[in-house]
All heavy atoms as an XYZ file, in Angstrom:
869
protein
N       2.842    101.876     30.202
C       1.920    102.891     29.697
C       2.385    104.265     30.120
O       3.297    104.382     30.911
C       0.510    102.598     30.250
O       0.454    102.838     31.620
N       1.689    105.309     29.660
C       2.126    106.686     29.927
C       1.612    107.234     31.248
O       1.837    108.395     31.544
N       0.906    106.414     32.028
C       0.374    106.895     33.289
C       1.369    106.555     34.409
O       1.806    105.421     34.527
C      -0.994    106.247     33.609
C      -1.990    106.564     32.471
C      -1.542    106.716     34.934
C      -3.288    105.816     32.598
N       1.685    107.569     35.214
C       2.654    107.330     36.289
C       2.050    106.464     37.363
O       0.836    106.362     37.505
C       3.103    108.677     36.899
O       2.043    109.213     37.673
N       2.942    105.814     38.116
C       2.497    104.960     39.217
C       1.697    105.791     40.234
O       0.682    105.356     40.735
C       3.686    104.298     39.897
C       3.263    103.381     41.006
C       4.410    102.572     41.548
C       3.855    101.660     42.628
N       4.631    100.482     42.835
N       2.133    106.978     40.479
C       1.442    107.879     41.441
C       0.013    108.152     40.965
O      -0.906    108.136     41.739
C       2.234    109.154     41.589
O       1.491    110.084     42.347
N      -0.126    108.435     39.643
C      -1.470    108.700     39.076
C      -2.349    107.474     39.186
O      -3.542    107.580     39.464
C      -1.383    109.179     37.631
C      -0.843    110.627     37.548
O      -0.809    111.307     38.560
O      -0.471    111.019     36.427
N      -1.741    106.307     38.933
C      -2.521    105.051     39.032
C      -2.970    104.827     40.460
O      -4.109    104.446     40.708
C      -1.705    103.854     38.546
C      -1.653    103.742     37.009
C      -1.235    102.350     36.567
N       0.012    101.885     37.148
C       1.227    102.081     36.644
N       1.377    102.786     35.558
N       2.267    101.601     37.257
N      -2.085    105.049     41.418
C      -2.447    104.871     42.819
C      -3.557    105.851     43.209
O      -4.529    105.497     43.869
C      -1.193    105.064     43.727
C      -1.621    105.157     45.197
C      -0.232    103.916     43.534
N      -3.430    107.105     42.771
C      -4.459    108.114     43.057
C      -5.798    107.711     42.467
O      -6.833    107.785     43.155
C      -4.021    109.492     42.535
O      -2.805    109.858     43.160
C      -5.086    110.535     42.815
N      -5.803    107.272     41.212
C      -7.028    106.872     40.545
C      -7.642    105.640     41.227
O      -8.863    105.602     41.471
C      -6.767    106.564     39.082
N      -6.800    104.678     41.587
C      -7.276    103.480     42.225
C      -7.865    103.803     43.597
O      -8.947    103.338     43.981
C      -6.137    102.434     42.391
O      -5.683    102.099     41.088
C      -6.625    101.163     43.103
N      -7.157    104.659     44.357
C      -7.647    105.097     45.665
C      -9.000    105.776     45.546
O      -9.932    105.500     46.303
C      -6.630    106.046     46.341
O      -5.396    105.359     46.502
C      -7.133    106.511     47.690
N      -9.130    106.645     44.527
C     -10.383    107.345     44.309
C     -11.513    106.363     43.987
O     -12.610    106.459     44.541
C     -10.195    108.355     43.184
C     -11.446    109.133     42.881
N     -11.991    110.052     43.757
C     -12.301    109.078     41.815
C     -13.084    110.551     43.223
N     -13.318    109.974     42.070
N     -11.222    105.384     43.135
C     -12.245    104.403     42.773
C     -12.622    103.518     43.963
O     -13.802    103.201     44.158
C     -11.746    103.518     41.617
C     -11.710    104.231     40.267
C     -10.997    103.361     39.239
C     -13.077    104.583     39.782
N     -11.650    103.137     44.778
C     -11.930    102.351     45.969
C     -12.814    103.172     46.913
O     -13.803    102.646     47.473
C     -10.641    101.888     46.664
C     -10.935    101.336     48.059
C      -9.923    100.859     45.810
N     -12.495    104.437     47.089
C     -13.310    105.299     47.960
C     -14.743    105.425     47.412
O     -15.705    105.385     48.173
C     -12.661    106.702     48.103
C     -11.414    106.677     48.942
C     -10.666    108.021     48.893
O     -10.928    108.837     48.019
N      -9.732    108.190     49.822
N     -14.867    105.576     46.111
C     -16.231    105.660     45.525
C     -16.972    104.350     45.713
O     -18.163    104.362     46.025
C     -16.106    105.964     44.010
C     -15.743    107.397     43.680
C     -15.722    107.633     42.186
O     -16.146    106.764     41.411
O     -15.296    108.730     41.787
N     -16.259    103.240     45.558
C     -16.898    101.930     45.747
C     -17.357    101.776     47.204
O     -18.457    101.308     47.475
C     -15.961    100.798     45.349
C     -16.601     99.434     45.453
C     -15.754     98.346     44.930
N     -14.556     98.219     45.738
C     -13.549     97.397     45.490
N     -13.591     96.649     44.411
N     -12.522     97.353     46.274
N     -16.498    102.162     48.140
C     -16.856    102.051     49.544
C     -18.046    102.967     49.870
O     -18.944    102.577     50.616
C     -15.670    102.401     50.434
C     -14.586    101.319     50.399
C     -13.273    101.738     51.084
O     -13.161    102.957     51.445
O     -12.439    100.876     51.281
N     -18.062    104.158     49.293
C     -19.185    105.082     49.518
C     -20.450    104.488     48.927
O     -21.539    104.572     49.554
C     -18.896    106.438     48.891
N     -20.379    103.889     47.766
C     -21.565    103.254     47.151
C     -22.027    102.084     47.991
O     -23.239    101.898     48.202
C     -21.249    102.812     45.727
N     -21.099    101.296     48.534
C     -21.456    100.186     49.384
C     -22.155    100.699     50.642
O     -23.146    100.101     51.104
C     -20.216     99.366     49.767
N     -21.692    101.811     51.179
C     -22.330    102.395     52.376
C     -23.718    102.894     52.027
O     -24.647    102.741     52.844
C     -21.475    103.546     52.935
C     -22.034    104.147     54.190
C     -22.304    103.164     55.304
O     -21.515    102.213     55.473
O     -23.305    103.313     56.000
N     -23.910    103.458     50.822
C     -25.237    103.895     50.429
C     -26.173    102.694     50.305
O     -27.356    102.774     50.687
C     -25.189    104.665     49.104
C     -24.558    106.053     49.235
C     -24.800    106.910     48.009
N     -24.239    106.331     46.769
C     -23.010    106.500     46.320
N     -22.151    107.188     47.024
N     -22.623    105.952     45.196
N     -25.665    101.570     49.792
C     -26.486    100.346     49.693
C     -26.871     99.871     51.098
O     -28.032     99.564     51.356
C     -25.735     99.222     48.944
C     -26.469     97.905     49.124
C     -25.626     99.560     47.463
N     -25.891     99.837     52.007
C     -26.184     99.400     53.374
C     -27.202    100.344     54.022
O     -28.168     99.890     54.657
C     -24.900     99.365     54.218
C     -24.023     98.162     53.952
C     -22.900     98.045     54.973
N     -21.914     99.101     54.825
C     -20.880     99.100     54.019
N     -20.666     98.041     53.248
N     -20.023    100.118     53.980
N     -27.019    101.612     53.851
C     -27.933    102.599     54.449
C     -29.320    102.452     53.833
O     -30.298    102.458     54.542
C     -27.381    104.012     54.213
O     -28.268    104.957     54.716
N     -29.385    102.330     52.510
C     -30.691    102.166     51.842
C     -31.366    100.895     52.309
O     -32.564    100.874     52.538
C     -30.500    102.146     50.303
N     -30.567     99.829     52.473
C     -31.142     98.573     52.911
C     -31.712     98.697     54.326
O     -32.802     98.210     54.623
C     -30.068     97.476     52.885
O     -30.616     96.238     53.307
N     -30.947     99.383     55.211
C     -31.457     99.592     56.586
C     -32.707    100.466     56.562
O     -33.678    100.181     57.260
C     -30.369    100.249     57.437
C     -29.171     99.363     57.777
C     -28.107    100.163     58.544
C     -29.604     98.152     58.590
N     -32.692    101.542     55.738
C     -33.868    102.374     55.604
C     -35.056    101.570     55.096
O     -36.173    101.727     55.587
C     -33.594    103.560     54.654
C     -32.614    104.579     55.219
O     -32.343    104.518     56.456
O     -32.141    105.420     54.461
N     -34.794    100.711     54.113
C     -35.863     99.901     53.519
C     -36.390     98.945     54.556
O     -37.629     98.761     54.673
C     -35.298     99.107     52.324
C     -34.920    100.006     51.183
O     -35.322    101.163     51.165
N     -34.163     99.491     50.252
N     -35.493     98.279     55.307
C     -35.934     97.356     56.336
C     -36.807     98.063     57.362
O     -37.845     97.546     57.774
C     -34.727     96.699     57.029
C     -33.974     95.761     56.119
O     -34.495     95.398     55.034
O     -32.839     95.374     56.480
N     -36.377     99.260     57.760
C     -37.148    100.008     58.772
C     -38.521    100.380     58.211
O     -39.541    100.290     58.900
C     -36.363    101.253     59.183
N     -38.578    100.815     56.970
C     -39.859    101.202     56.365
C     -40.780     99.988     56.210
O     -41.987    100.099     56.482
C     -39.588    101.868     55.000
C     -40.835    102.339     54.272
C     -41.538    103.472     55.031
N     -42.715    103.907     54.292
C     -43.859    104.207     54.839
N     -43.995    104.211     56.139
N     -44.874    104.564     54.083
N     -40.220     98.867     55.753
C     -41.050     97.670     55.623
C     -41.584     97.250     56.993
O     -42.764     96.904     57.122
C     -40.253     96.537     54.949
C     -40.996     95.204     55.071
C     -40.011     96.875     53.463
N     -40.747     97.314     58.023
C     -41.195     96.947     59.373
C     -42.292     97.915     59.849
O     -43.272     97.476     60.438
C     -40.011     96.981     60.355
N     -42.097     99.201     59.563
C     -43.106    100.193     59.940
C     -44.431     99.903     59.267
O     -45.494     99.933     59.894
C     -42.608    101.601     59.568
C     -43.564    102.717     59.810
C     -43.069    104.046     59.265
O     -41.853    104.247     59.143
O     -43.937    104.889     58.958
N     -44.393     99.611     57.953
C     -45.627     99.307     57.233
C     -46.256     98.007     57.727
O     -47.483     97.912     57.841
C     -45.333     99.224     55.726
C     -45.001    100.580     55.063
C     -44.521    100.362     53.638
C     -46.207    101.508     55.102
N     -45.420     97.022     58.051
C     -45.969     95.759     58.584
C     -46.638     96.020     59.914
O     -47.708     95.443     60.181
C     -44.836     94.743     58.723
N     -46.062     96.885     60.745
C     -46.691     97.211     62.036
C     -47.999     97.940     61.807
O     -48.975     97.693     62.529
C     -45.747     98.081     62.882
C     -44.613     97.291     63.463
O     -44.706     96.068     63.593
N     -43.535     97.985     63.822
N     -48.049     98.823     60.832
C     -49.305     99.517     60.518
C     -50.373     98.546     60.082
O     -51.546     98.637     60.485
C     -49.075    100.576     59.417
C     -48.290    101.777     59.874
C     -48.034    102.746     58.708
O     -48.578    102.602     57.638
N     -47.179    103.727     58.942
N     -49.997     97.578     59.266
C     -50.938     96.578     58.773
C     -51.461     95.758     59.948
O     -52.656     95.490     60.087
C     -50.297     95.671     57.703
C     -50.140     96.473     56.397
C     -51.145     94.441     57.459
C     -49.356     95.739     55.383
N     -50.538     95.306     60.816
C     -50.936     94.507     61.968
C     -51.869     95.310     62.879
O     -52.891     94.801     63.377
C     -49.728     94.029     62.765
C     -50.066     93.227     63.994
C     -50.905     91.990     63.731
O     -50.949     91.474     62.609
O     -51.543     91.518     64.719
N     -51.552     96.577     63.080
C     -52.408     97.447     63.920
C     -53.787     97.580     63.246
O     -54.826     97.468     63.935
C     -51.748     98.822     64.069
O     -52.599     99.693     64.761
N     -53.815     97.780     61.956
C     -55.090     97.894     61.240
C     -55.887     96.574     61.322
O     -57.100     96.571     61.489
C     -54.872     98.285     59.801
C     -54.490     99.724     59.608
C     -54.300    100.105     58.119
O     -54.390     99.256     57.250
N     -54.056    101.371     57.884
N     -55.147     95.460     61.242
C     -55.797     94.167     61.313
C     -56.456     93.980     62.693
O     -57.613     93.554     62.786
C     -54.775     93.037     61.071
C     -55.412     91.637     60.998
C     -54.359     90.542     60.985
N     -53.654     90.470     62.239
C     -54.135     89.952     63.365
N     -55.363     89.458     63.410
N     -53.395     89.911     64.465
N     -55.699     94.358     63.745
C     -56.244     94.233     65.086
C     -57.432     95.139     65.288
O     -58.460     94.767     65.885
C     -55.162     94.516     66.127
C     -54.092     93.433     66.170
C     -52.941     93.784     67.085
O     -52.903     94.852     67.693
N     -51.979     92.892     67.165
N     -57.321     96.368     64.786
C     -58.442     97.303     64.884
C     -59.647     96.775     64.119
O     -60.786     96.892     64.572
C     -58.021     98.694     64.367
C     -57.035     99.402     65.243
C     -56.492    100.691     64.597
O     -56.890    101.042     63.500
N     -55.616    101.358     65.285
N     -59.404     96.220     62.950
C     -60.456     95.664     62.151
C     -61.180     94.536     62.894
O     -62.396     94.495     62.936
C     -59.907     95.138     60.807
O     -59.337     96.212     60.080
C     -60.993     94.484     59.968
N     -60.398     93.625     63.463
C     -60.997     92.516     64.203
C     -61.819     93.014     65.378
O     -62.933     92.524     65.599
C     -59.900     91.579     64.697
C     -59.310     90.705     63.608
C     -58.264     89.723     64.134
O     -57.653     89.973     65.165
N     -58.087     88.645     63.428
N     -61.273     93.987     66.110
C     -62.017     94.524     67.264
C     -63.326     95.158     66.821
O     -64.375     94.971     67.428
C     -61.133     95.514     68.018
N     -63.236     95.958     65.745
C     -64.442     96.637     65.281
C     -65.455     95.639     64.721
O     -66.660     95.774     64.992
C     -64.068     97.672     64.211
C     -65.253     98.517     63.779
C     -64.849     99.713     62.937
O     -63.681    100.027     62.806
N     -65.847    100.340     62.362
N     -64.982     94.660     64.021
C     -65.900     93.668     63.472
C     -66.598     92.887     64.595
O     -67.821     92.636     64.500
C     -65.171     92.708     62.533
C     -64.704     93.293     61.200
C     -63.897     92.274     60.425
C     -65.893     93.795     60.391
N     -65.861     92.536     65.620
C     -66.447     91.833     66.754
C     -67.536     92.695     67.424
O     -68.612     92.215     67.723
C     -65.370     91.455     67.776
C     -65.908     90.675     68.966
C     -66.516     89.331     68.546
O     -66.057     88.702     67.592
N     -67.559     88.930     69.264
N     -67.202     93.953     67.567
C     -68.159     94.893     68.172
C     -69.421     95.017     67.315
O     -70.561     95.022     67.839
C     -67.489     96.256     68.318
O     -68.295     97.160     68.994
N     -69.224     95.070     66.006
C     -70.363     95.182     65.110
C     -71.222     93.917     65.131
O     -72.460     93.978     65.095
C     -69.901     95.509     63.686
C     -69.370     96.895     63.520
C     -68.766     97.154     62.127
O     -68.725     96.229     61.320
O     -68.365     98.304     61.914
N     -70.545     92.759     65.214
C     -71.292     91.487     65.249
C     -72.142     91.443     66.509
O     -73.339     91.010     66.466
C     -70.342     90.295     65.198
C     -69.792     90.034     63.829
C     -68.926     88.786     63.793
N     -68.142     88.782     62.589
C     -66.841     89.002     62.505
N     -66.155     89.269     63.586
N     -66.234     88.984     61.352
N     -71.544     91.838     67.611
C     -72.276     91.791     68.890
C     -73.471     92.741     68.859
O     -74.507     92.468     69.480
C     -71.343     92.141     70.056
C     -70.305     91.054     70.313
C     -69.206     91.480     71.261
O     -69.234     92.619     71.771
O     -68.300     90.667     71.502
N     -73.350     93.833     68.204
C     -74.426     94.825     68.148
C     -75.427     94.515     67.017
O     -76.477     95.163     66.901
C     -73.860     96.226     67.950
N     -75.100     93.540     66.200
C     -75.929     93.188     65.042
C     -76.262     94.425     64.213
O     -77.403     94.647     63.808
C     -77.210     92.468     65.457
C     -76.935     91.209     66.198
N     -76.431     90.086     65.580
C     -77.070     90.887     67.498
C     -76.262     89.124     66.458
N     -76.645     89.579     67.648
N     -75.212     95.194     63.945
C     -75.397     96.456     63.249
C     -75.828     96.225     61.808
O     -75.351     95.293     61.118
C     -74.077     97.223     63.262
O     -74.138     98.309     62.373
N     -76.723     97.082     61.325
C     -77.173     97.031     59.926
C     -76.037     97.405     58.984
O     -76.054     97.040     57.793
C     -78.355     97.943     59.733
N     -75.062     98.146     59.527
C     -73.956     98.611     58.659
C     -72.774     97.643     58.689
O     -71.716     97.961     58.126
C     -73.499     99.995     59.109
C     -74.522    101.065     58.888
C     -73.998    102.416     59.308
O     -73.067    102.530     60.099
N     -74.604    103.479     58.788
N     -72.909     96.531     59.306
C     -71.787     95.596     59.464
C     -71.135     95.246     58.117
O     -69.911     95.294     58.000
C     -72.236     94.325     60.176
C     -71.112     93.340     60.398
C     -71.567     92.125     61.172
O     -72.665     92.073     61.672
N     -70.675     91.165     61.281
N     -71.914     94.904     57.152
C     -71.350     94.490     55.878
C     -70.552     95.602     55.192
O     -69.446     95.376     54.682
C     -72.465     94.025     54.927
O     -73.043     92.842     55.439
N     -71.111     96.807     55.228
C     -70.406     97.939     54.589
C     -69.107     98.270     55.332
O     -68.051     98.487     54.711
C     -71.308     99.178     54.574
N     -69.156     98.249     56.654
C     -67.958     98.515     57.441
C     -66.895     97.461     57.215
O     -65.711     97.744     57.061
C     -68.286     98.608     58.929
O     -69.142     99.692     59.186
N     -67.321     96.213     57.186
C     -66.387     95.120     57.002
C     -65.703     95.234     55.635
O     -64.477     95.110     55.529
C     -67.114     93.781     57.109
C     -66.224     92.596     57.024
C     -66.940     91.266     57.300
O     -67.987     91.307     57.952
O     -66.441     90.252     56.856
N     -66.477     95.509     54.631
C     -65.900     95.654     53.283
C     -64.901     96.818     53.239
O     -63.806     96.678     52.651
C     -67.000     95.867     52.237
N     -65.260     97.930     53.859
C     -64.348     99.085     53.866
C     -63.066     98.773     54.620
O     -61.962     99.137     54.174
C     -65.030    100.309     54.486
N     -63.166     98.088     55.757
C     -61.993     97.764     56.537
C     -61.109     96.748     55.779
O     -59.885     96.845     55.802
C     -62.394     97.193     57.898
C     -63.004     98.235     58.851
C     -63.601     97.578     60.063
C     -61.941     99.260     59.258
N     -61.725     95.790     55.129
C     -60.971     94.825     54.319
C     -60.238     95.555     53.192
O     -59.075     95.297     52.930
C     -61.888     93.716     53.785
C     -61.197     92.888     52.710
C     -62.347     92.802     54.930
N     -60.918     96.499     52.557
C     -60.291     97.271     51.475
C     -59.113     98.051     52.010
O     -58.056     98.138     51.365
C     -61.300     98.187     50.813
C     -62.284     97.477     49.937
C     -63.317     98.417     49.333
O     -63.527     99.531     49.808
N     -63.986     97.983     48.267
N     -59.257     98.672     53.185
C     -58.137     99.417     53.785
C     -56.973     98.500     54.060
O     -55.807     98.842     53.786
C     -58.587    100.080     55.111
C     -59.458    101.303     54.942
C     -59.899    101.869     56.267
O     -59.243    101.576     57.300
O     -60.899    102.588     56.281
N     -57.246     97.336     54.592
C     -56.181     96.374     54.906
C     -55.480     95.927     53.624
O     -54.250     95.839     53.556
C     -56.735     95.194     55.690
C     -55.629     94.293     56.242
C     -56.190     93.249     57.160
N     -57.057     92.331     56.433
C     -57.959     91.549     56.996
N     -58.120     91.585     58.286
N     -58.664     90.737     56.243
N     -56.274     95.634     52.604
C     -55.688     95.228     51.326
C     -54.872     96.340     50.712
O     -53.800     96.093     50.118
C     -56.787     94.752     50.365
C     -57.395     93.422     50.760
C     -58.605     93.041     49.931
O     -59.121     93.880     49.155
O     -59.053     91.896     50.074
N     -55.331     97.574     50.814
C     -54.589     98.719     50.290
C     -53.252     98.867     51.044
O     -52.204     99.149     50.432
C     -55.408     99.999     50.373
N     -53.299     98.690     52.350
C     -52.058     98.794     53.143
C     -51.096     97.674     52.754
O     -49.879     97.918     52.627
C     -52.380     98.705     54.635
N     -51.601     96.474     52.527
C     -50.750     95.369     52.114
C     -50.142     95.658     50.752
O     -48.951     95.356     50.518
C     -51.566     94.060     52.077
N     -50.892     96.258     49.864
C     -50.362     96.630     48.540
C     -49.279     97.675     48.670
O     -48.274     97.633     47.949
C     -51.487     97.129     47.627
C     -51.054     97.467     46.196
C     -50.324     96.325     45.515
O     -50.674     95.154     45.681
O     -49.364     96.618     44.787
N     -49.452     98.621     49.602
C     -48.387     99.634     49.834
C     -47.097     98.966     50.296
O     -46.014     99.341     49.885
C     -48.853    100.698     50.818
C     -49.931    101.620     50.270
C     -50.141    102.865     51.141
N     -50.543    102.539     52.495
C     -51.777    102.348     52.914
N     -52.783    102.443     52.052
N     -52.052    102.078     54.187
N     -47.216     97.961     51.141
C     -46.027     97.249     51.628
C     -45.381     96.512     50.462
O     -44.162     96.560     50.272
C     -46.395     96.264     52.759
C     -45.228     95.324     53.029
C     -46.747     97.015     54.018
N     -46.200     95.821     49.655
C     -45.617     95.094     48.514
C     -44.933     96.079     47.548
O     -43.818     95.786     47.068
C     -46.720     94.311     47.771
C     -47.132     93.038     48.474
C     -48.051     92.180     47.596
N     -49.356     92.802     47.347
C     -50.394     92.673     48.166
N     -50.296     91.943     49.261
N     -51.540     93.267     47.878
N     -45.560     97.202     47.287
C     -44.976     98.187     46.381
C     -43.690     98.742     46.939
O     -42.681     98.906     46.229
C     -45.997     99.299     46.137
O     -45.438    100.280     45.288
N     -43.683     99.086     48.234
C     -42.478     99.641     48.876
C     -41.370     98.602     48.818
O     -40.205     98.943     48.554
C     -42.769    100.036     50.326
N     -41.696     97.364     49.033
C     -40.687     96.293     48.992
C     -40.100     96.150     47.616
O     -38.895     96.032     47.439
C     -41.330     94.968     49.450
O     -40.355     93.940     49.426
N     -40.954     96.216     46.565
C     -40.458     96.164     45.187
C     -39.558     97.368     44.886
O     -38.485     97.234     44.268
C     -41.618     96.087     44.192
C     -42.413     94.786     44.209
C     -43.610     94.895     43.295
C     -41.523     93.593     43.813
N     -39.994     98.538     45.303
C     -39.176     99.759     45.099
C     -37.840     99.622     45.822
O     -36.787     99.970     45.278
C     -39.895    101.007     45.647
C     -41.142    101.362     44.842
O     -41.311    100.844     43.704
O     -41.921    102.208     45.318
N     -37.874     99.071     47.039
C     -36.640     98.874     47.823
C     -35.714     97.889     47.097
O     -34.523     98.122     47.005
C     -36.979     98.352     49.229
C     -37.727     99.379     50.041
O     -37.746    100.560     49.686
N     -38.334     98.952     51.117
N     -36.289     96.797     46.646
C     -35.482     95.783     45.940
C     -34.847     96.382     44.695
O     -33.668     96.150     44.414
C     -36.354     94.587     45.531
C     -36.834     93.775     46.725
O     -36.284     94.000     47.843
O     -37.690     92.893     46.538
N     -35.603     97.199     43.962
C     -35.050     97.827     42.748
C     -33.923     98.779     43.085
O     -32.892     98.812     42.418
C     -36.160     98.551     41.980
N     -34.057     99.552     44.155
C     -33.031    100.503     44.568
C     -31.765     99.770     45.026
O     -30.650    100.159     44.668
C     -33.560    101.410     45.690
C     -32.568    102.427     46.175
C     -32.275    103.476     45.110
N     -31.311    104.428     45.634
C     -30.309    104.933     44.975
N     -30.111    104.607     43.709
N     -29.477    105.788     45.530
N     -31.926     98.705     45.794
C     -30.766     97.939     46.251
C     -30.047     97.314     45.049
O     -28.831     97.351     44.959
C     -31.210     96.854     47.270
C     -30.073     95.852     47.550
C     -31.622     97.499     48.589
N     -30.808     96.808     44.078
C     -30.214     96.223     42.878
C     -29.463     97.289     42.091
O     -28.353     97.033     41.596
C     -31.281     95.561     42.009
N     -30.033     98.469     41.993
C     -29.366     99.568     41.262
C     -28.056     99.940     41.948
O     -27.001    100.089     41.302
C     -30.293    100.780     41.240
C     -29.692    102.047     40.661
C     -30.618    103.240     40.831
O     -31.844    103.069     40.871
O     -30.100    104.332     40.930
N     -28.058    100.033     43.258
C     -26.841    100.393     43.999
C     -25.819     99.236     43.887
O     -24.608     99.489     43.766
C     -27.155    100.710     45.466
C     -27.926    102.013     45.658
C     -28.424    102.119     47.094
C     -27.107    103.197     45.283
N     -26.255     98.018     43.927
C     -25.362     96.862     43.765
C     -24.684     96.905     42.389
O     -23.483     96.616     42.254
C     -26.104     95.566     43.975
N     -25.441     97.261     41.353
C     -24.894     97.388     40.007
C     -23.851     98.490     39.949
O     -22.810     98.359     39.298
C     -25.995     97.662     38.980
C     -26.834     96.455     38.687
O     -26.395     95.317     38.935
N     -28.042     96.649     38.216
N     -24.097     99.591     40.647
C     -23.092    100.677     40.685
C     -21.824    100.203     41.346
O     -20.713    100.521     40.863
C     -23.667    101.895     41.453
C     -24.770    102.617     40.730
C     -25.360    103.750     41.563
O     -24.843    104.100     42.605
N     -26.454    104.331     41.063
N     -21.956     99.473     42.433
C     -20.762     98.959     43.108
C     -19.987     98.026     42.201
O     -18.758     98.115     42.104
C     -21.162     98.225     44.418
C     -21.633     99.247     45.451
C     -19.996     97.422     44.982
C     -22.227     98.626     46.683
N     -20.691     97.142     41.501
C     -20.025     96.209     40.597
C     -19.308     96.948     39.471
O     -18.163     96.600     39.144
C     -21.032     95.203     40.019
C     -20.443     94.173     39.059
C     -19.296     93.346     39.636
O     -19.225     93.211     40.871
O     -18.495     92.841     38.867
N     -19.920     97.988     38.939
C     -19.278     98.784     37.881
C     -18.005     99.421     38.389
O     -16.971     99.419     37.732
C     -20.239     99.870     37.388
O     -21.347     99.301     36.731
N     -18.095     99.939     39.597
C     -16.915    100.576     40.174
C     -15.819     99.557     40.488
O     -14.635     99.827     40.310
C     -17.272    101.378     41.442
C     -18.097    102.603     41.094
C     -18.469    103.440     42.307
O     -18.231    103.025     43.439
N     -19.045    104.592     42.070
N     -16.232     98.368     40.933
C     -15.250     97.313     41.203
C     -14.524     96.927     39.920
O     -13.294     96.784     39.903
C     -15.982     96.074     41.766
C     -15.002     94.972     42.227
C     -15.735     93.676     42.494
N     -16.335     93.109     41.321
C     -15.690     92.466     40.352
N     -14.393     92.356     40.389
N     -16.330     91.976     39.309
N     -15.267     96.863     38.818
C     -14.640     96.513     37.555
C     -13.696     97.602     37.088
O     -12.625     97.331     36.546
C     -15.724     96.242     36.484
C     -16.487     94.952     36.742
C     -17.638     94.747     35.791
O     -17.858     95.545     34.877
N     -18.416     93.684     36.003
N     -14.054     98.874     37.337
C     -13.158     99.966     36.987
C     -11.864     99.896     37.801
O     -10.768    100.145     37.270
C     -13.838    101.322     37.242
C     -14.878    101.761     36.207
C     -15.588    103.009     36.727
C     -14.191    102.058     34.871
N     -12.010     99.563     39.066
C     -10.783     99.447     39.917
C      -9.904     98.371     39.380
O      -8.702     98.521     39.258
C     -11.201     99.161     41.378
C      -9.984     98.779     42.208
C     -11.847    100.398     41.994
N     -10.493     97.239     39.001
C      -9.697     96.097     38.485
C      -8.993     96.513     37.174
O      -7.874     96.132     36.957
C     -10.599     94.908     38.218
C     -10.941     94.157     39.494
C     -11.707     92.874     39.209
O     -12.390     92.762     38.166
N     -11.648     91.930     40.132
N      -9.668     97.301     36.356
C      -9.093     97.700     35.088
C      -7.903     98.653     35.292
O      -6.993     98.692     34.469
C     -10.132     98.393     34.215
C     -11.205     97.434     33.703
C     -12.347     98.155     33.002
O     -12.315     99.372     32.883
N     -13.342     97.423     32.549
N      -7.935     99.399     36.367
C      -6.831    100.377     36.572
C      -5.655     99.766     37.285
O      -4.606    100.406     37.363
C      -7.366    101.592     37.395
O      -7.813    101.142     38.658
C      -8.450    102.324     36.646
N      -5.806     98.575     37.787
C      -4.677     97.926     38.528
C      -3.790     97.149     37.595
O      -4.159     96.693     36.574
C      -5.226     97.036     39.637
C      -5.904     97.830     40.726
C      -6.537     96.945     41.771
O      -6.710     95.750     41.556
N      -6.884     97.534     42.913
């Protein structure tokens, strides 16, 4: 072909560097995602413990507001769980997108060799 060996090496090197950078972004995003999911899971567990403590306190006091408080706390816990599920889906989609970018770059590298 009309492309010099030097140009092919330069192009291949560039594609390999791009692929490695994309792989690093995937690793970094995955670590960020893991940390965020762990943080949200800790928040949910903390809310669960707070909910249990408050509910026990309300039962002992036979509070008239027990039912309303319990429903509100359950709703908060369910909302927090939904945020974790949503964040996890967003994370999965981002990791898949970055993995697709890496695969595209890998195929480009193979084509230039």
